[in-house]
C-alpha positions as a Markdown table, in Angstrom:
| # | Residue | x | y | z |
|---|---|---|---|---|
| 1 | Unk | 46.8 | 25.1 | 18.1 |
| 2 | Unk | 44.8 | 21.9 | 18.8 |
| 3 | Unk | 41.7 | 20.8 | 17.1 |
| 4 | Unk | 38.8 | 18.4 | 17.8 |
| 5 | Unk | 36.0 | 17.5 | 15.5 |
| 6 | Unk | 33.1 | 15.1 | 15.9 |
| 7 | Unk | 30.0 | 14.2 | 13.9 |
| 8 | Unk | 27.2 | 12.6 | 15.9 |
| 9 | Unk | 23.5 | 12.6 | 16.7 |
| 10 | Unk | 21.8 | 14.6 | 19.5 |
| 11 | Unk | 19.7 | 17.5 | 20.5 |
| 12 | Unk | 21.3 | 20.7 | 19.3 |
| 13 | Unk | 20.2 | 23.0 | 22.2 |
| 14 | Unk | 20.9 | 20.3 | 24.8 |
| 15 | Unk | 24.4 | 19.7 | 23.6 |
| 16 | Unk | 25.2 | 23.4 | 23.2 |
| 17 | Unk | 24.0 | 24.0 | 26.8 |
| 18 | Unk | 26.0 | 21.1 | 28.1 |
| 19 | Unk | 29.1 | 22.4 | 26.4 |
| 20 | Unk | 28.6 | 25.9 | 27.6 |
| 21 | Unk | 28.0 | 25.0 | 31.2 |
| 22 | Unk | 30.6 | 22.3 | 31.3 |
| 23 | Unk | 33.3 | 24.7 | 30.1 |
| 24 | Unk | 32.4 | 27.4 | 32.5 |
| 25 | Unk | 32.2 | 25.1 | 35.5 |
| 26 | Unk | 35.3 | 23.1 | 34.4 |
| 27 | Unk | 37.7 | 25.8 | 35.4 |
| 28 | Unk | 37.7 | 28.7 | 37.9 |
| 29 | Unk | 39.3 | 31.0 | 35.3 |
| 30 | Unk | 37.1 | 30.0 | 32.3 |
| 31 | Unk | 35.1 | 32.8 | 30.8 |
| 32 | Unk | 32.6 | 33.1 | 27.9 |
| 33 | Unk | 33.9 | 35.8 | 25.5 |
| 34 | Unk | 31.2 | 36.0 | 22.8 |
| 35 | Unk | 29.1 | 33.9 | 20.5 |
| 36 | Unk | 26.9 | 34.0 | 17.5 |
| 37 | Unk | 23.8 | 32.0 | 16.5 |
| 38 | Unk | 22.4 | 31.5 | 13.0 |
| 39 | Unk | 19.4 | 29.4 | 11.8 |
| 40 | Unk | 18.9 | 29.2 | 8.0 |
| 41 | Unk | 17.3 | 26.6 | 5.8 |
| 42 | Unk | 16.8 | 24.2 | 8.7 |
| 43 | Unk | 20.4 | 24.3 | 9.7 |
| 44 | Unk | 21.4 | 25.7 | 13.1 |
| 45 | Unk | 24.9 | 27.0 | 13.7 |
| 46 | Unk | 26.3 | 28.3 | 17.0 |
| 47 | Unk | 29.8 | 29.7 | 17.5 |
| 48 | Unk | 31.2 | 30.2 | 21.0 |
| 49 | Unk | 34.5 | 31.6 | 22.2 |
| 50 | Unk | 35.9 | 30.8 | 25.6 |
| 51 | Unk | 39.1 | 31.7 | 27.5 |
| 52 | Unk | 40.8 | 30.4 | 30.5 |
| 53 | Unk | 44.1 | 30.9 | 32.3 |
| 54 | Unk | 46.7 | 28.1 | 31.8 |
| 55 | Unk | 48.9 | 27.6 | 34.9 |
| 56 | Unk | 51.3 | 25.5 | 32.9 |
| 57 | Unk | 51.9 | 28.1 | 30.2 |
| 58 | Unk | 51.3 | 31.1 | 32.5 |
| 59 | Unk | 49.0 | 32.7 | 29.9 |
| 60 | Unk | 45.4 | 32.7 | 28.6 |
| 61 | Unk | 44.2 | 30.1 | 26.1 |
| 62 | Unk | 41.2 | 30.5 | 23.9 |
| 63 | Unk | 38.8 | 27.8 | 22.7 |
| 64 | Unk | 36.5 | 28.4 | 19.7 |
| 65 | Unk | 33.6 | 26.0 | 19.4 |
| 66 | Unk | 31.3 | 25.7 | 16.4 |
| 67 | Unk | 28.3 | 23.4 | 16.6 |
| 68 | Unk | 26.2 | 22.8 | 13.4 |
| 69 | Unk | 23.0 | 20.9 | 13.4 |
| 70 | Unk | 20.4 | 19.7 | 10.9 |
| 71 | Unk | 17.6 | 18.0 | 12.9 |
| 72 | Unk | 19.5 | 15.5 | 15.1 |
| 73 | Unk | 22.6 | 15.4 | 12.9 |
| 74 | Unk | 25.3 | 17.4 | 14.6 |
| 75 | Unk | 28.9 | 18.4 | 13.7 |
| 76 | Unk | 31.2 | 20.0 | 16.3 |
| 77 | Unk | 34.5 | 21.7 | 15.5 |
| 78 | Unk | 36.7 | 23.1 | 18.3 |
| 79 | Unk | 40.0 | 24.9 | 18.0 |
| 80 | Unk | 42.3 | 26.2 | 20.7 |
| 81 | Unk | 44.8 | 29.0 | 20.5 |
| 82 | Unk | 47.2 | 31.0 | 22.5 |
| 83 | Unk | 49.0 | 28.4 | 24.6 |
| 84 | Unk | 52.6 | 29.5 | 24.0 |
| 85 | Unk | 54.9 | 32.3 | 25.0 |
| 86 | Unk | 57.4 | 31.8 | 22.2 |
| 87 | Unk | 57.8 | 34.5 | 19.6 |
| 88 | Unk | 58.2 | 32.6 | 16.4 |
| 89 | Unk | 56.9 | 29.1 | 17.1 |
| 90 | Unk | 55.0 | 27.2 | 19.7 |
| 91 | Unk | 57.0 | 25.5 | 22.4 |
| 92 | Unk | 54.3 | 24.9 | 25.0 |
| 93 | Unk | 50.8 | 23.6 | 24.0 |
| 94 | Unk | 49.9 | 21.9 | 27.3 |
| 95 | Unk | 47.3 | 24.6 | 28.1 |
| 96 | Unk | 45.6 | 24.2 | 24.7 |
| 97 | Unk | 45.5 | 20.4 | 25.0 |
| 98 | Unk | 44.1 | 20.6 | 28.5 |
| 99 | Unk | 41.4 | 23.0 | 27.5 |
| 100 | Unk | 40.5 | 20.8 | 24.5 |
| 101 | Unk | 40.5 | 17.7 | 26.7 |
| 102 | Unk | 38.0 | 19.4 | 28.9 |
| 103 | Unk | 35.6 | 19.8 | 26.0 |
| 104 | Unk | 36.2 | 16.3 | 24.8 |
| 105 | Unk | 35.2 | 15.0 | 28.2 |
| 106 | Unk | 32.0 | 17.0 | 28.1 |
| 107 | Unk | 31.0 | 15.9 | 24.6 |
| 108 | Unk | 32.0 | 12.2 | 25.1 |
| 109 | Unk | 30.6 | 12.0 | 28.6 |
| 110 | Unk | 33.9 | 11.2 | 30.3 |
């Protein structure tokens, strides 16, 4: 499991769309699995789950993205999972790190 969190300012819908499109166009095997949107008390929250195939680990890796926003104040939390073939502990997290780095590049403009 790998995790990335960032608090920053921006337009909620613009950032959410950039993340969604960037992930789907960042890998041929990336897919959007499901999501949820909530707006309550002036706070927006979007949860998105993506998957892609990891050539290195020869398995699928998931990425859960949660974006919360209150006006232009945003908080992003992203967690990967599934990047190992071991039974009792993780021995290969290259796929998870690569998927998370894809998201970091999208958010940080790299």
